[in-house]
N, C-alpha and C positions, 0 to 999 in steps of 0.2 A: 368910370363909374363902376363898381363892384357888381357884380349881377350873377346868380346861379343860373347852370345850365336848366332849360326847361326838361320836361319829360321827352326821351327819344323817341324818334318815329320810326317804327319797323317799317323796312322795304317790303314790298308786293311779296317777292319771293324770299324770305331770309336763308342765309347761309351760315351753318355751325361754323365753318372755318373762319369766315368774315368775322362773327362774333366772339369769337376766341382772341381774334387779332385786335379787336376794338377792346376786349378785357384786358389785354397785354399793354395796350396804349394808353389806357387809364389808368393802369397800374406806374407806368414809368411816368406819365404827367404828376400823378398825384406824388410820388416819390420826389419828384425835382420840384414840386411847391409850384406848380402853376395854377394859377388862381380859378380857372373853369374847373377845373380837373378838381381841384380843394373844395369847391363847393358843392359840385355833384357828389362828392364822396361824404361829405358831412351832412348834406341833407338825407342820405339813406344809408347812413353806417354810423353807429353809434360809437365813440370813442376811437375812432380811425386815428391811428397814430403811423406816421410816415416808416417810423424805424421798424415797425412790424408788421405793415400792411402788406398782405399777400395777394397771389393772384385769384385765390378763392374768394378774398375779399373784393376784389374789383369785380369780379364776376359776379357775385351776389349784388353790387351795387348797379352793375351794366342791367341785369334782369330787373331788378326794381325799376329802373329807370324806363323799362320798356313796358312797365306794369304788372310784371310776375314777381310773386312771392320769392322766387328762388333759382337759381340756375339750372337744376335739374327739372323745374316747370317749364323754363323757358327753352331747354333743349327738347324737352318732349314737344313742345307746341312746333318747334322746326322739324321736329321728325314726323311730325303727321299726326300728333294726338290733338287733335281739334273737335270743337263741338259738332262741324260738320261730319267727321268721320265717326264721331258718337251716334250721330243719329243715325246713320247709315248701318251701324252695327245693330242698334236698337231695332231699326226697321227690318234687318235682317233674320232677328232672333239670335243673335250670336252673344250668349249672357257672358261667356269666357271674355270675348273681345271687350265686352263692355266692362266687366271687372277690372281688366287689366289697365284700360284707358283710365278709369275712374281713379285707380291705385295711383298713376302716376299724375293726373291732375284732378283732385277730387272737386275742383270749383267748376269742372264743366257739368255738373249734374244740376247746376243753377245758371248756365249760362244760355243766353238766347241765342238762336240760329244766326240772325244777321241785325244789323241796326234797324232795318226795316221789315222784321220777321221776328217776332217773340215767341214764335214756338221752341219749347225746350225738349229736352230727350221723352221726359215724364210725357208729354201731351202725345207724342208717337206713341208711345208704350198703351197710353189708353185707346187711342185711336185704332191701334192694331188688335186692340182686346187681348194684350199678353199680361196675363197678372204675375207670373214669376219675373218677367222684365221690370214691371211697377215695384216688386218687391226690392230687387236689387239697388233701382234708382233711390228709392225711400231710404233704403238701410245707409246711403251713400249722401243722405243728405237733401236729397230735392224737397223742392216746395211746390207740395200740389195745391197750394192755393193763388199761385200766380196766373193771369189769363193772358190774353192776347189782343192787342190794340186793333180795332178801336173800342170793341166788346168785352173787355176784360172780366166784367163781372160774369158773363154768360160763357167764357172759356178757360176757366181755371181747369186743371185736370180731374180736381175733385169733382167740380160741378158735371165737366163732360161725361165723368164716369156714373155719377149719379143720376143723369137725366137720360142717361143710355139704359139704365137700369143693369149696369155690369156690377151688379152686388158683391161678387169677389173681388172685385179691384177696389171698390168703396172699403170694404172689410179691412184689406191690406193696409191702405192709406190710413185709414182712421186708427188702425192697432198701433202703426208706426209713430203716427201723431201723438197717440197717447203715451207712448214707452218714451218718446223724447220729453214729454214734459211729466213722466211718472217720478215726483219727488216726495210722495207721500203729501202733497197738498190739494187743492182744490182741482175740481173740473176745468175741461178749457170753458165751456159755456159760462161757467159763473164767473171766470176772469174775463171772458169776454164783454160781460155784461157791465162789469165793474168797468173795466176800461172806457167803455162806450158814455158810462155815466159821467167818469169824470171828463174826458173830453167835451160833453156837453155842459160842463159846469153844474151837474147835477150834486152838489156837495153832500145834502143830506141823503140822498138816497145811495149815494157811494158810501158814506160814512155807516149807513145801516146795512147795508151789505157786507162790509167787512168786521161790523160788531156780531152779527150773524154768523159770520164765517171767520174767525180769526186767521186762517191759514191762508187766505187769499192776501195777507200785508205782506207776506215773504215770497210768493209765488212770483212766476215769470211766465209770460206767455208763450205762444209758440216760436216768436220771434226773439224770444229772450227779454222782453221789456216788463220791468215790476211795476206795480203801482206807484213807488215813486219816481221813477222815471216818468212816467206818464204826468204825473201831478207837478213835476219840475219842469216838464216840457210847455205845459198851459200854464205855467206859472201862477198856480192858485195857492197861495199862502196858506189857507186854511188847511186843506188836503195835506200841504207840505208838512205842516207843525202836526197835524193828527198823526201821519203816519211816522213821524220821528218820534213821536211820543209814545208811540206803539209798538217801537221796535223794529223798522223798517231799516234796511242796510243802506247807509249812507252813502257807501264806497262800491255798492254791488254793481257789477260790471254787465253792461249788456251787450247787444251787436256792435261787434269792432271794439270792444273793449271800454265802452263808453259808459262813465259814472253820472248819476244823476244831474252832478253839479255841471259836466261836460253836454249834457242835453238839453238844460235849461239856457247854456249860452248860446245855443244854435238858435239865435231867433228866425222866425218864420222870413218869409221873403216877401210878405206883405208891406206896403208902404209905411202904413200905419203903426206898424210895430213899435213899442216905445223900450228902450233901454231900461226904464226904471223898474219895472217888473222884474226884471232879470235879478238887479242888482239887490232886490229885495229879498228875494228867493235865495240867492247865493250867499248873502248873508245868514241865513236862518240853517244854510247846508252846513257851511263852514263853521259855524258855531259848536257844530254837531259834530264837526272832525271831517269834514268833506276834505278829499286831499286836492291839492291843485293841478292840474295839468294845463298844457300850453294853451289848449280853447280859451277856458276861464280867465286865465291869466291875462290873456290880451284883452278878453272884455272888460276886466276889471282894473287894467293897467296896471298890473304888477310887475314894473318895469325891473326892479331889481332882481326878483325871481327869473325873470325870462333872461337878462343877462348873465345870471351864473348859470344855467342851463345851456345858452350858446356857448359862454366859454369853455364848458366840458363837452361840448359837441354832442350834445344829446337834443337839440332842439333843432328840429327838420319839418319840412314841410311836405305833406302827401304827393305823390305823384301819380294818382289815381284816385278814382271816385266811383261810387257806384253809380248805377244810371238814375235811380229814383233816390237818390240819398241828398239829403241838404250839402249846401255848399261845405268843404272840407277847410278850405286853406284860412291860415291865420290871418293874412292881410285882409280876406273877405271878411272875417271876424269884426278886426278893427273898424273895417267901414260900417259894417251892419251897428256896432256899438259905439259909433260916433267918437271913435279914441285916434286921433291924429297923430298924437305924439307915438302912439304904438305903431303905426303905419310906418312913419319915418324911420323908428327903429329897426322894424323888420325889413325895411328897403335897404337901411345901412348895413345891417347882416349880411345883406348880399341875396334875400329872398327874389324869385321872379316876381315881377308887379303883374306878369298876366296870370299866375298859379296855372301854367296849363297842365292839364290832366289828363289822363287816358280812363277811359269807362271802364270798370273791371267786369261787367255783366256781359261784355263782348268780348268773341275770339279777334274777332277784325281789330284793327287799330284805329278807333275814333276818340278824337282827342275834342277837348272842350278847354277855353281858354278865355280871359277877358273878366272874369266873374268879378272882381275887386272893382274895376272901372263900371261894370254892368249896374254894380250896388250902389254906386256913389250917382249914377243916374237916377236910379229909382228912388233915392233918398234926397236928391238936390245938393250932395256933397262938393260943391266947386272947388273949394282948397283942396280937399282930399285927391279930387278927381287930378287937378294941375299937376300935384306933387306926384302921382304915378307916371301922368303923361311926362313929367319932365324927367323920369326915372327910365321911361321905355317903354311904359304900356302901349300896348298896339289898340289905338281907338277903333279899331274896325274887329276885336275880337270876337271870334264865334262861340258864344254861349251856349252849350247845346240844348237844343229844343227851345230857347229862349231867346234868340236873338243878338245884335249886338249892342255894345253899350248907345251909339248913338239913336239906334231904333227907340231902345229904351226912353232916351230923353225927350225925342221927339213923341212918342206915345204919350208921355207925362207932361206935355205941354211947357217943356223948359227950355227956351230960346236961349237964354244965357248957357247952359250946357251944351245945347246942341253948336252953338257959336265956338266955345272953348275946345269941343271934339274936333269940328272940322278947322279949326286952326292949327291943329296936330295931325292933320291930315285924313279926319274921320270922313267917310262917305255914308251919305243915307241910303239905305237900301231900298229897293224898289218896292218892297211889301208893305214899306211904309205908307206910302201912298193910299193903298187899298184897303188894309186896316183901318186908317184913320179917315177914308172917305175924303182923302186931299184930292180933288178931281185935277185942279191946278198943278199940283206937283206932278200928278201923273203926265199931263201934257207936256210940261217941261221935260221930263225925263224921255218922253216918245221924240220930242223936237231935237233933245240933245243926242239921241242915238242916231235919227238921221242926218244929223250936221257932223257926227263922227266924233261928238267931245262928252260923251257919257262917261264918268269915270268909272276905271277899274274898280271893281268890288261894288258896283251897283247893284249887281246880278249874282247869284251863287254859280259856284263851276257846275256847267252840266245843265244850265237853265236859260231861258231866253228872257229879255225885258218883257214881252208880251204874255210870255208863261206864268211869270212872277206877279204880273199885276193882274190878272186873270184870277190866280189862284187866291190873292188876298184881298182882291176887290168882291169875289163871290163870297168870301167868309165875313167881310167887314160891312158888305150889304151895299156897295157902289154899282147902279145899273150903269151909269155913264162910264164910267172905267170899264167896266166890262164889256160895254158895246167896243170902247175905243181898243181893248185888247183883242177882242174876237175878230176885228179888222183886220188884225196883223197876225193871224194863227190859219195854217190851212190844213191842220190833221184831217185824216180822212174820219168819216163818222164812225167808224168801229173802234177806231185808235183807244186802246185803254186808258188813256190820259183823262179822256171825258169823264170816267167815274170819277175821278178824284175832283175835277172841277165841279160837278154836278153835288157831291158830298160836301164840298166846302162852302156850299150856300146853307147847308143843315147846320152849320156850327154855330150861326148866330152870335158870331164873335164879339160885336160891341154889347151884347146882351146875357155874355156867361154870369151868373151869378159869383160874386166873390172875384172878379178878376179885375186886379188894379187897374189895366189898361182900358177896360169897358167903359163905355158911353150909352147906357141905357136911355138917356133922354132922346137918342136917335131913332127916327121912323124904324121899327119893326118889320112893316111892309115889302121893304125894296130886297129883302132877300129871298120872297118868293120871285120878284121881278127878275132878278139876277140869275136864279133858278131857270124861270123859263127862257131867257137870252140863251143859256149855254143849252137848255135840251133842244131849242131848234136847230141845232147845228149838229148834235150827234144822236137824237133818238133818244126813246125811253128805255131800251134795253141793253145800257153800256154794262159791262160788268168789271167789277175790279177785282182785287185778292180775295184768294179764297171762295171764289166763284158767287159771291154775291151781287146782286144786281143793286141799282140804287132804290130800288123797292124796297128790297130788304133793309137798306139802310133807312129809309123811312120810317119802316114799323119799328126800329130801334133807337131812333133818335132821341136824343138826350132830354131829361127831363124839363129844361125851361123852353123846350119847344111846345107850345101848348097841343091841345088835340085838335083844336081848331085850324092851326097851322099845319100838323102834320096832315089833317085831311086835307088841305088844299094842294099841300105839294103832291099827294098820293092822286089826288082827282086830275091833276095835271099827267102825272104820268100814265093813270089809266086811258084818260083821254086820248094820248099820243101811242098808245099800243102797248104799252107796258106788259110783259108776260108774268102770269101768274104761276106757272110750273115749272120754273127754274130753281132747282135745289143747290143750297149752298154746299161748301165741302166740309165746312165744320160742323153746322148742326145739322144737315141733311135735310133742310127744310125749306117749304116754299115760302114767297112772302106771307101767304096767309098763317100759315105755321109761325113764324117770327110775330106777326101783329099778336097771334092768340098767347105766343110764349110772353112778349112784354105788354100784354093786357092793353093793347090801343084797339079798344071797342069800336071807335069811329072808322077803322080802319078795317076791321072786320067786317063790319056792315057794307062799307063801300066794295070791298073785294066779293064778296058774296052777293050783292046787288048785280053787281056787272058780270057775276057768271062763274067766278070762281067755286070749284067743287068742296062742297064743306065735307066730304069724305074723300080720302085720299089713299085709295087701295094699294098704290105701287109705293108707298112712304114705308120705311120701316116703323114698326109698330110703336118706339117712343118718339117719333119725329111727326105724327099726325098732329094737326090741327088740333082735335080733340084729346088729344095725349098731353100737349101742351098747356091748354087751357086747365085740364084737372091738375096737371104736376103745380102750376104757378098759382091756383087757389082763385082763378077769375072765373067767377062763377057768373056773371053777366056773359061773358064771352062765352062759355059752353052754353047759356041759355040759348043766344043767338044762333048759335052751330047747330043748336038741335032742332031750332025751328026752321033752319034749312036744310036739316039732313032728312034723309030716307025714315 
């Protein structure tokens, strides 16, 4: 079976001499016509000719296989030009060093510090209140609107600067954003409002806005998307037709070079998305001159075009993807659009059935693989799944932040897909039991572990079965599994892992609006029961990342957690002795401050009634409860504070 090499995995401590040897070996293997080397080169180097292919070409291919745009960028990484070093330079105020590092690797301006830490260099520049450092980072393309998980909306660099009253920094950020968008077109606010209307299918409103301000038609937002990109993405035929009739650029390139046709082909991950809407929009765009690219060619089953590109060596599959980007691989596109012929043809070309990719937004080597099979499980494409498995797809592929194909099949109640994946070696992940509230499955797993027959892969590396069951069952709302897991966990009461387990109960997994795997018919009250069970083991002051307590987290709980539910969680914590004087590291605020910022009126009343001071003289002026209520416009909260105030 012909198969291209997946993206290479970077060793923990890379060595430049070793990488040079790898490039030389790749060159020799490609020149000798070895199949794996030919597949790797052709996937990442257009029109590679063995007669003329040189070492610099092999170095470029190697760099791309490791997730870097060029050999100099790979070399810079090995030499220590990393996001961690950049952050150190930012915090030290070394502008010269920061400039030098960004010259070598500009992408570091928008790199997360780590997979589990979404701080970026710009966050630290704002937190240090270093306006000139902010200016340098913004000049190098830093995104000031990217927040930090789990409170992303509250923790972008721009929001942090605004809410702290760092007016000089806000001015620098906004002026640089205006400079980026300065094309003589409309302002950012007008374009944002237009895009919001289009995403909400408010066609009449969107058209009226563009009729009043025609410059909006050709404008691009701060990310590079035009109204036609957005209309194509939501597959709104009326808006697409209107924009084309009024001069919108049908081949306008957006981020990562994507045209409106390309964007339209990238179906959402939702199970119910139908390809028909894409085909209608695609026909409109192509009639007006939209250029064909590989992604829409696969979606439209343009086999001859794809064969021609493959024959000339220009058809490749990406070896990296952005952390929050839509799936990029052509095999995934074939599955999404239900094109089994395209899937088979791409596999015949030698494409990797797992579409192993490296996440570009991280300096550390984090990989995702198995997306084509994952989408087969999502959409019940049994024949396509079997084809992928026959060609070597991993039934236990790990799709970043989305689980395995078998987990997806189980979540969507597809026993035939589960059986198929297990027949090829698929293992049901432990978390499946908790999220699905499958108590019997959890019992079998525990029994299998005790008997020494638990299949390898049931639990991710670095975790225990009990830990995985507890996490998922708290999220999914299954008290019985939580009890079984707690019996097998002996962490000290002050172990930081308890904070995460408490927070898991606040996720309300089976009641998340819009989540395909959710099951809103299940009892919502069990999350509180799970929370109480965990709370009994660790106490009320478990502290997690960035210094926030679980009481902070309740104050910022998601919108689908009702006020009554949030109050019940908070009451449990206060009754158990939760402190209200702890300040987190990012917002420098107490749980009362967080409740005021998020407008949790019921929590504000509870905390004040239980003795939390309405005035916090030790807080920074921008981080007091009153300051948060005023800034966020929560007048009812402000009134309650004043009632309890001096």
